[in-house]
C-alpha positions in Angstrom: 9.9 -21.2 -24.3 10.0 -17.7 -25.7 13.2 -15.7 -24.9 14.3 -12.1 -25.3 18.0 -11.1 -25.2 18.9 -7.6 -23.9 22.5 -6.5 -24.0 24.2 -3.4 -25.4 27.2 -5.4 -26.7 26.6 -7.0 -30.1 29.1 -9.8 -29.4 27.4 -10.7 -26.2 24.1 -10.9 -28.0 25.7 -13.1 -30.7 27.1 -15.5 -28.1 23.7 -15.8 -26.3 22.0 -16.3 -29.7 24.4 -19.2 -30.5 24.0 -20.8 -27.1 20.2 -20.6 -27.2 20.2 -22.3 -30.6 21.7 -25.3 -28.9 18.9 -25.5 -26.4 15.8 -27.6 -27.2 12.4 -26.0 -27.1 13.7 -22.4 -27.0 12.6 -19.7 -29.4 14.4 -16.3 -29.5 11.7 -13.8 -30.3 13.5 -10.5 -29.9 16.8 -8.8 -29.1 17.4 -5.4 -27.5 20.4 -3.2 -26.9 19.0 -1.1 -23.9 16.5 -1.4 -21.1 13.7 0.6 -22.8 13.9 -1.5 -26.0 13.8 -4.7 -23.8 10.6 -3.5 -22.1 9.1 -2.7 -25.5 10.1 -6.1 -26.8 8.6 -7.8 -23.8 5.3 -5.9 -24.1 5.1 -7.0 -27.7 6.2 -10.6 -27.5 5.3 -11.6 -23.9 8.4 -13.8 -23.5 8.8 -16.5 -20.8 12.4 -15.5 -20.2 14.5 -12.3 -20.5 18.3 -12.7 -20.6 19.2 -9.2 -19.2 22.5 -7.4 -19.0 22.8 -5.0 -16.1 25.1 -2.2 -17.4 23.1 -0.7 -20.3 22.6 2.9 -21.4 19.5 4.8 -20.3 17.2 2.4 -18.4 19.7 -0.2 -17.0 19.0 -3.9 -16.5 18.2 -3.5 -12.8 15.5 -1.0 -13.4 14.1 -2.9 -16.4 13.8 -5.9 -14.1 11.7 -3.9 -11.6 9.3 -2.9 -14.4 9.2 -6.5 -15.7 8.1 -7.7 -12.2 4.8 -5.9 -12.8 4.1 -7.5 -16.2 1.3 -10.0 -16.7 2.4 -12.7 -17.5 5.5 -12.0 -15.6 8.7 -13.2 -17.4 11.5 -14.9 -15.6 14.6 -12.6 -15.5 18.1 -14.0 -15.8 20.9 -11.5 -15.4 23.9 -11.9 -17.7 26.7 -9.7 -16.6 30.5 -9.3 -16.4 30.3 -8.0 -12.8 29.8 -10.0 -9.7 28.9 -7.1 -7.3 25.3 -6.8 -8.3 24.1 -10.3 -7.2 22.3 -9.2 -4.1 20.5 -6.4 -5.9 19.6 -8.8 -8.7 17.8 -11.2 -6.4 16.1 -8.3 -4.7 14.8 -7.4 -8.2 13.3 -11.0 -8.3 15.8 -12.4 -10.8 15.8 -16.2 -10.9 19.4 -16.5 -11.8 22.7 -14.5 -12.2 25.1 -15.6 -14.9 28.7 -14.3 -15.2 30.1 -13.6 -18.7 31.4 -15.3 -20.6 28.2 -17.4 -20.4 28.8 -21.1 -20.3 26.4 -23.5 -22.1 25.7 -25.6 -19.0 25.0 -22.6 -16.8 22.6 -21.2 -19.4 20.8 -24.6 -19.5 20.5 -24.7 -15.7 19.1 -21.1 -15.8 16.5 -22.1 -18.4 15.5 -25.1 -16.2 14.9 -22.7 -13.4 12.9 -20.6 -15.7 10.7 -23.6 -16.5 10.1 -24.2 -12.8 9.3 -20.5 -12.4 6.8 -20.6 -15.3 5.0 -23.6 -13.8 4.5 -21.8 -10.5 4.1 -18.1 -11.5 0.3 -18.2 -11.7 0.2 -19.0 -8.0 2.6 -16.2 -6.9 2.5 -12.4 -7.1 5.7 -10.4 -7.4 7.0 -9.2 -4.0 8.8 -5.9 -3.7 11.7 -5.5 -1.4 11.5 -2.7 1.1 15.2 -2.2 0.4 14.7 -1.9 -3.3 15.9 1.3 -4.9 13.2 3.6 -6.2 12.7 3.6 -10.0 13.7 6.6 -12.1 10.6 6.1 -14.4 7.0 4.9 -14.3 5.9 2.5 -17.0 2.6 3.1 -18.8 1.4 0.3 -21.1 -0.4 1.6 -24.2 -2.0 -1.1 -26.4 1.0 -3.3 -26.6 3.6 -0.6 -26.4 5.2 1.2 -23.5 5.9 4.7 -22.4 8.4 5.4 -19.7 7.7 8.6 -17.7 10.6 10.1 -15.9 9.8 10.6 -12.2 11.3 14.2 -12.4 8.7 15.1 -15.0 5.6 14.1 -13.0 3.4 16.9 -11.6 0.9 14.7 -9.7 -0.7 11.3 -9.4 -4.4 10.8 -9.1 -6.3 7.5 -8.4 -9.3 6.8 -10.6 -11.0 3.4 -10.0 -8.3 0.7 -10.5 -5.9 3.0 -12.3 -3.6 5.9 -11.4 -3.5 8.9 -13.8 0.0 10.2 -14.1 -0.1 14.0 -14.9 3.3 14.9 -16.4 5.2 17.3 -18.6 4.0 15.6 -21.8 0.4 15.0 -20.8 -1.4 12.2 -19.0 -1.0 8.4 -18.9 -2.7 5.5 -17.0 -0.7 3.0 -14.9 -1.9 0.0 -13.1 -0.3 0.6 -9.7 -1.7 1.6 -6.4 -1.3 5.1 -5.0 -0.2 3.6 -1.6 2.7 1.6 -3.2 3.8 4.6 -5.2 3.8 6.7 -2.0 5.9 4.1 -0.2 8.4 3.7 -3.0 8.9 7.4 -3.6 8.8 8.4 0.0 9.5 12.2 0.3 9.3 12.9 -3.4 5.5 13.0 -3.5 3.2 14.6 -0.9 -0.3 13.3 -0.1 -2.9 16.0 -0.4 -6.0 13.7 -0.5 -6.7 10.0 -0.3 -6.7 9.9 -4.1 -3.9 12.3 -4.9 -0.1 12.6 -4.5 1.7 15.8 -5.6 5.3 16.2 -6.5 6.9 18.2 -3.7 8.6 20.6 -6.2 5.2 21.4 -7.7 3.6 22.8 -4.6 3.4 26.6 -4.4 0.7 27.5 -1.9 -2.6 26.6 -0.3 -5.7 28.7 -1.0 -9.3 28.6 0.3 -12.0 28.5 -2.4 -15.2 30.5 -2.3 -16.9 27.4 -1.0 -14.4 27.2 1.9 -12.4 24.2 0.6 -8.6 24.2 0.9 -6.9 23.8 -2.5 -3.3 23.2 -3.5 -1.8 25.5 -6.2 0.7 23.8 -8.4 3.6 25.3 -10.3 2.4 23.7 -13.6 -1.2 22.9 -12.7 -4.0 24.2 -14.8 -6.5 23.9 -12.0 -6.2 23.9 -8.2 -6.4 20.4 -6.5 -8.6 19.7 -3.5 -6.9 19.1 -0.2 -8.6 16.9 2.3 -9.0 18.2 5.9 -6.8 15.6 7.4 -3.9 16.6 5.1 -4.1 20.4 5.6 -1.9 20.7 8.6 0.9 18.5 7.4 0.7 20.2 3.9 1.0 23.7 5.4 4.1 22.5 7.3 5.6 21.0 4.1 5.1 24.2 2.1 6.7 26.2 4.9 9.9 24.2 4.5 10.1 24.2 0.7 
């Protein structure tokens, strides 16, 4: 069983390291001190289990867990925290266990047993997103074994191409393996649908224009070229722009 530890406290990582050394059949493959480093480590090592703190700088443990739920193979997430008020959110983020610090050896052993059960059945289950789950602050693009986190605030528009979605953002373009429909539902109100294959950030919309061919196009604040608007989206889009 391959394990990644993610905690911003060196002493907490040291304690988990010592406890894991007592567990048979466990290999510690990486340590991280923040959520982004944890995601990078998981992309590189493909662990079976991630021991994840919640309160970490930057990308916190809760958001990291939501990204990990989309990994293939999906690792089992065990939260290790000093606070007991995140338990409901933790299980909504599909964690398999929730350990309170200081971590006890027998509780860690029980969590690892749960992880073994999870590993045995994960190929037959797909991750389920909770409708009550908080929207992410970043999207995660996987790039040949590494990751790039794209802040939602920096996205100009999202465009579906075959099985991928192209994220057009401040620093360029990246591909993600998520559906446009799920992104529209998660970020309800932040993005506006202008076509069956395109969502535009609300703050990027400036105006609608008609092309020489008679097609309605959306003009974006940072867009190099206008984007085509489907006829079924024109009326609602005009109303949206009026209220910007």
